[in-house]
VEXBA-961033 format. One line per field, with one value per residue: x, y, z of N, C-alpha, C in turn; residue in three letters. Coordinates in steps of 0.05 Angstrom, whole numbers, plus 5000, padded with zeros to 4 digits. Last residue first. Example, Ala and Ser with C-alpha at 12.3 -4.5 7.8 and 13.67 -1.06 7.14 Angstrom:
residues 2
n.xx	5257; 5264
n.yy	4955; 4886
n.zz	5142; 5156
ca.xx	5273; 5246
ca.yy	4979; 4910
ca.zz	5143; 5156
c.xx	5258; 5264
c.yy	5001; 4934
c.zz	5157; 5156
resn	SER; ALA
This chain:
residues 97
n.xx	4474; 4422; 4398; 4331; 4284; 4257; 4287; 4282; 4215; 4193; 4151; 4153; 4131; 4131; 4123; 4091; 4088; 4072; 4116; 4180; 4200; 4240; 4236; 4259; 4264; 4260; 4267; 4267; 4283; 4332; 4322; 4320; 4338; 4300; 4279; 4244; 4197; 4179; 4116; 4075; 4030; 4032; 4056; 4110; 4122; 4131; 4121; 4118; 4159; 4154; 4161; 4194; 4194; 4234; 4251; 4319; 4356; 4411; 4427; 4414; 4433; 4451; 4432; 4446; 4413; 4389; 4360; 4399; 4426; 4396; 4358; 4298; 4280; 4240; 4241; 4261; 4236; 4185; 4184; 4138; 4092; 4068; 4050; 4009; 3967; 3944; 3891; 3905; 3934; 3901; 3833; 3763; 3732; 3706; 3644; 3632; 3584
n.yy	0697; 0733; 0799; 0819; 0870; 0916; 0956; 0952; 0934; 0890; 0854; 0785; 0731; 0661; 0595; 0544; 0514; 0551; 0595; 0619; 0683; 0735; 0805; 0866; 0923; 0996; 1043; 1014; 0952; 0903; 0832; 0785; 0752; 0701; 0683; 0653; 0683; 0716; 0729; 0723; 0744; 0799; 0826; 0876; 0946; 0996; 1031; 1028; 1023; 0997; 0942; 0908; 0838; 0799; 0751; 0740; 0726; 0715; 0746; 0755; 0823; 0854; 0911; 0962; 1005; 1050; 1034; 1016; 1063; 1092; 1055; 1078; 1094; 1046; 0980; 0936; 0929; 0912; 0883; 0903; 0872; 0838; 0794; 0810; 0825; 0814; 0818; 0864; 0894; 0901; 0898; 0875; 0838; 0854; 0831; 0796; 0806
n.zz	9497; 9472; 9487; 9491; 9475; 9484; 9461; 9406; 9386; 9335; 9297; 9281; 9245; 9255; 9235; 9274; 9319; 9358; 9335; 9331; 9304; 9280; 9282; 9261; 9304; 9301; 9276; 9213; 9220; 9209; 9209; 9242; 9300; 9327; 9395; 9447; 9493; 9533; 9505; 9469; 9492; 9490; 9429; 9436; 9430; 9409; 9469; 9523; 9575; 9622; 9612; 9568; 9557; 9522; 9479; 9465; 9404; 9362; 9300; 9247; 9243; 9306; 9345; 9391; 9435; 9454; 9498; 9533; 9545; 9578; 9626; 9655; 9723; 9760; 9790; 9816; 9864; 9850; 9784; 9731; 9685; 9647; 9677; 9710; 9674; 9626; 9608; 9557; 9521; 9477; 9505; 9502; 9453; 9389; 9363; 9304; 9253
ca.xx	4503; 4429; 4415; 4355; 4300; 4244; 4284; 4305; 4235; 4197; 4167; 4145; 4148; 4117; 4142; 4091; 4098; 4054; 4093; 4163; 4196; 4226; 4245; 4242; 4276; 4253; 4280; 4265; 4261; 4325; 4330; 4322; 4336; 4323; 4275; 4270; 4204; 4198; 4135; 4102; 4031; 4042; 4034; 4097; 4119; 4145; 4127; 4098; 4160; 4153; 4134; 4201; 4181; 4230; 4231; 4296; 4347; 4389; 4432; 4424; 4417; 4457; 4431; 4448; 4425; 4408; 4346; 4380; 4440; 4396; 4383; 4311; 4287; 4256; 4228; 4271; 4264; 4188; 4186; 4165; 4098; 4078; 4070; 4035; 3973; 3973; 3900; 3885; 3946; 3925; 3855; 3789; 3732; 3729; 3660; 3635; 3612
ca.yy	0693; 0707; 0781; 0813; 0847; 0892; 0956; 0940; 0954; 0895; 0879; 0807; 0755; 0687; 0617; 0563; 0501; 0530; 0594; 0596; 0664; 0711; 0781; 0843; 0900; 0970; 1041; 1039; 0966; 0928; 0857; 0783; 0778; 0707; 0690; 0657; 0666; 0696; 0736; 0716; 0715; 0786; 0816; 0853; 0922; 0973; 1033; 1012; 1033; 1026; 0953; 0930; 0864; 0805; 0772; 0732; 0744; 0703; 0743; 0729; 0801; 0847; 0882; 0953; 0979; 1053; 1045; 0996; 1042; 1101; 1065; 1058; 1102; 1070; 1004; 0941; 0936; 0938; 0880; 0899; 0890; 0864; 0790; 0803; 0840; 0814; 0793; 0850; 0888; 0885; 0910; 0882; 0846; 0846; 0854; 0795; 0809
ca.zz	9493; 9483; 9472; 9506; 9466; 9492; 9491; 9419; 9393; 9364; 9296; 9299; 9243; 9256; 9237; 9251; 9295; 9350; 9353; 9324; 9326; 9273; 9296; 9253; 9291; 9311; 9302; 9228; 9207; 9223; 9197; 9213; 9288; 9311; 9367; 9435; 9470; 9540; 9526; 9460; 9488; 9514; 9444; 9423; 9447; 9397; 9441; 9508; 9548; 9623; 9616; 9586; 9556; 9550; 9482; 9480; 9425; 9378; 9328; 9254; 9233; 9279; 9340; 9363; 9431; 9432; 9475; 9524; 9530; 9550; 9616; 9638; 9695; 9757; 9779; 9788; 9864; 9862; 9813; 9742; 9708; 9639; 9656; 9722; 9699; 9627; 9622; 9573; 9548; 9474; 9489; 9514; 9481; 9405; 9374; 9333; 9261
c.xx	4509; 4458; 4420; 4372; 4325; 4259; 4273; 4304; 4258; 4219; 4168; 4163; 4137; 4138; 4125; 4111; 4099; 4062; 4074; 4141; 4179; 4224; 4227; 4253; 4255; 4268; 4275; 4281; 4256; 4304; 4322; 4332; 4339; 4318; 4302; 4265; 4232; 4207; 4153; 4124; 4060; 4043; 4044; 4072; 4103; 4143; 4141; 4104; 4141; 4154; 4133; 4175; 4192; 4220; 4225; 4277; 4323; 4382; 4407; 4429; 4430; 4439; 4437; 4449; 4424; 4422; 4363; 4364; 4420; 4409; 4381; 4337; 4301; 4262; 4247; 4259; 4275; 4217; 4191; 4163; 4126; 4082; 4083; 4057; 4001; 3983; 3930; 3896; 3927; 3938; 3878; 3809; 3760; 3727; 3682; 3653; 3613
c.yy	0664; 0702; 0755; 0793; 0844; 0866; 0930; 0939; 0941; 0916; 0890; 0831; 0776; 0709; 0643; 0585; 0519; 0516; 0573; 0595; 0641; 0693; 0757; 0818; 0879; 0948; 1013; 1038; 0992; 0942; 0880; 0809; 0775; 0734; 0696; 0662; 0673; 0678; 0712; 0722; 0705; 0755; 0798; 0845; 0901; 0948; 1008; 1013; 1016; 1039; 0983; 0946; 0883; 0834; 0776; 0756; 0731; 0722; 0731; 0724; 0774; 0824; 0876; 0923; 0971; 1027; 1045; 1007; 1022; 1080; 1072; 1071; 1079; 1075; 1027; 0967; 0944; 0947; 0908; 0894; 0883; 0883; 0816; 0800; 0835; 0828; 0791; 0824; 0874; 0877; 0891; 0893; 0852; 0856; 0843; 0818; 0810
c.zz	9485; 9477; 9487; 9490; 9483; 9485; 9501; 9449; 9408; 9367; 9324; 9294; 9261; 9257; 9237; 9257; 9271; 9324; 9343; 9345; 9315; 9297; 9288; 9266; 9283; 9295; 9315; 9254; 9222; 9207; 9215; 9200; 9258; 9297; 9353; 9405; 9459; 9517; 9533; 9481; 9482; 9512; 9467; 9440; 9432; 9413; 9430; 9478; 9531; 9596; 9616; 9590; 9576; 9551; 9511; 9482; 9440; 9400; 9342; 9283; 9238; 9269; 9311; 9361; 9401; 9424; 9450; 9500; 9519; 9533; 9586; 9629; 9681; 9728; 9777; 9776; 9837; 9861; 9824; 9772; 9718; 9663; 9649; 9701; 9710; 9653; 9624; 9583; 9567; 9501; 9488; 9494; 9491; 9433; 9392; 9342; 9292
resn	UNK; UNK; UNK; UNK; UNK; UNK; UNK; UNK; UNK; UNK; UNK; UNK; UNK; UNK; UNK; UNK; UNK; UNK; UNK; UNK; UNK; UNK; UNK; UNK; UNK; UNK; UNK; UNK; UNK; UNK; UNK; UNK; UNK; UNK; UNK; UNK; UNK; UNK; UNK; UNK; UNK; UNK; UNK; UNK; UNK; UNK; UNK; UNK; UNK; UNK; UNK; UNK; UNK; UNK; UNK; UNK; UNK; UNK; UNK; UNK; UNK; UNK; UNK; UNK; UNK; UNK; UNK; UNK; UNK; UNK; UNK; UNK; UNK; UNK; UNK; UNK; UNK; UNK; UNK; UNK; UNK; UNK; UNK; UNK; UNK; UNK; UNK; UNK; UNK; UNK; UNK; UNK; UNK; UNK; UNK; UNK; UNK
């Protein structure tokens, strides 16, 4: 069996960081955000909150909210022609208008 090298945040130095001007506390509104099934969202990581974060390969992808699962949401995305289901916290999701 081959041993895995590194962790989930490996090689994500610039993807999972904020600009200097954007640092600070997160608004409580982003934690309590409610999304409905069928809404389109963009995966945009909030680096200061690691809970419910997706793998950095999916950063910037467009997805569809399928259901709520606890405090997180089930999001369907297309990756390489395949449908994948991610469980993501609302902090890391931005609505598409």
